N, C-alpha and C positions, 0 to 999 in steps of 0.2 A: 323657385326655378327661374322665373323671369328676372329677378334681381341678379342672379348669378350670371345670366347671359349678358345683361347690361354691363355688369362689372367687368366681365371678360372682354367685351367689345371695346372698353376704354383702354386696354393695356397697350395698344400701339398707337394711341392718339396723341398728336403733338399738342403742346400747350396753345392757348388762344393766340399768343403773339406770333406763333409759327404756323398757324393753321393753313394758310394759303401758300406756303413755301414748299416746293417739291423737295423730297429727301434724296440723299445719296447714301447708299448702303455701303458700309465699310466693316470688314472683319479684322479685329486686332486680337491676336493671341487667344482665339476661340470665342471672343465676345463679339456679337454682331450688333452694330448700331445703325440706326437711320439718323443721319446728321442733316440739320437744317441751319442756315446762317442768315441772320437778318441784322444789318447794321454792325455794331460791335459786340453782338451776342450770338452764341451758337448753342444749339440744343442737340444732345445725343440721347436718343431713345434706344435702350438695349432691348432687342426684340427676340433674342433666342432664350429658350429655357436653360437656366444655368443655376446651380446651387450658389446662392449668395446671401447668407444670413447677415453679413456685414459688408461694408464697401470694399475692404481689402484692396486688390489691385484695380478695381473697376474705374476709379477716377483717373488713373494714369492712362488706362486704355481709352477712355472717353476723350481725355485731353489730346492724345495722339490722333484719334479719329477727327476731332474738331480742327486740329492744326492742319492735318492733311487736306481737308476740304476747304478751309478758309484761307490757308496760306499765311496765317498770322500766328503769333505766340498766344497761348492760352494762359492768362495770368492767374485765373482762379476758377475752380470748378465747385459748384454747389449742387446738391440734389440727393437722390437716394439711389438704390441699386438699379432702378429701371430708367429713371429720367434724370439726366444731368444737364446743367446749364453752365456754359463757359463764358467768361469775360475775355474778349479778344483785345490784343494790343498789336496793331498793324504798322507801327512805326510811322504814323502820319498818312498812310495810304489806305484806301478802301479795301475791305476783304475781297478775295476772289469769289465772284458770284457764279462762276461757270459750273461748279459742281465737280470739276475734274481735280484729282489730287495734285498738289504742288509740292515742291521740295522744301523740306524744313530741316532743322538741325537734329532731328531724331534719327537713330540708326536702326532702320527696319527695312525689310525687303518686300517689295510688292510681288506677290506670287502670281496673281492673275487679275484680269479685268474681263468682265463678261456682261453681255446685254441680256435682258430678260423681258418677257412679254408683260410682266407686271409693271405698273406705274412706278416711277422713281429710279429706274436704272439710269446709267450703268452702275454696276456693283464692283467693289474692289476687295481683294483679299490680301492681307499682309501677314508676314511672319516676323514677329518682333518680340523682344523681351523688355517690356516697359520698365522704367526705373523711376 
């Protein structure tokens, strides 16, 4: 029982490189990610329960979420269904560290922005069809 609780507690934990970075929550096509950016690397933790026996559309959703928060192109996404890391290409400039979404070349519509009492807000909700 104790091992189960420890295992479940690790589900929303960022990797060691991102541990002290506040997350920005982004919803893309039903997948909810906590996104953190540090240097030229971004991390997207999928925090919602969702049937995902394989990666399928999740890397493209995570790529969109990381691009929205960093303001950079995401050139590569590695990881699994829950935790994905993206390599950023910012065209010689630093990533946007503000945590606010920025315009990119993706065609998606931001539905809402809201603040929450939980740490890590604001949160963003998008309606898009990743490709």
